[in-house]
N, C-alpha and C positions, 0 to 999 in steps of 0.2 A: 348533536351537541356532545361534546367531550366531557365526561364526568371525572370526578376525582378517582373513582374506581378504575375507569379506563386508563387514566394516566399512570396509576400505580401498577396496573397490569403491564403496560408498555415498559415501565421502568424495570419491573421484575424480569420481563422477557429479555430486555437488553443486557441486564446483569447476567442472566443465564447464558446468553450467546457469548458474551465476553469470557465468562468462566470456562465454557466449553472450548473456546479458541485457545485460551491459556493452557488448558489441559493438553491440547494438541501441539503445544510448543510455540504458539503464536504470541506476538506482542502487539501493542497498539502504537501507531505513529500518526500524529496529527501535525499537519504543516500547512502554512499559507504559502503558495508559490504563484509565480506569474501565470496568468491565464494562457499565454502562448505555450507554456510547458504542459499545461493540462491538455490543451488541444493536441499537442504532439503525443502525449501519453495515450489519449483516446484513439488517435490514428493508429498507433502501434498496437494497441489492444485489438482493434478491429482487424488489422492486417494479419495478426497472428492468431486470430480466432479465440482470443481470451474472453472470459465471461465478465470480468470486472476490472476496475482500476487497481484493486489490491493485487490481483494476479500479475498485472502488467508491471506495477512498481516492484513487486518481489522479484520478477524476472530481470528487470533492469539492474536492481541492486546486486543480485546474484552474479550476473554477467560481469558487472563492474568489479566486484571484489574477487571473483575467481580468476580474473586476468592477471592478477598479481601486481605487487608494488612496482617492479621495474618498468612495466608497460605504462603505468599511470604517471610516473615521474621520470621521463627520459633524461638521460645525462646530457649536459650541455658541454660541448668541447670548446676549449679556449684557444 
């Protein structure tokens, strides 16, 4: 049975984890996305040997933004 004390301990633990992550320069991102994208993310995570979705998503975002604006928005010739 979960007691109020257990719940408070878990809340404090989560607050501590988030504070430590922020101190390491991390931020929190929550999003609802289609299940098929989560499946693709999980496959990428496994294929690259990553330990969790956080690492997989961070890698995807880093690769996307490091490619630069010109590659994301190709010019259309008239």
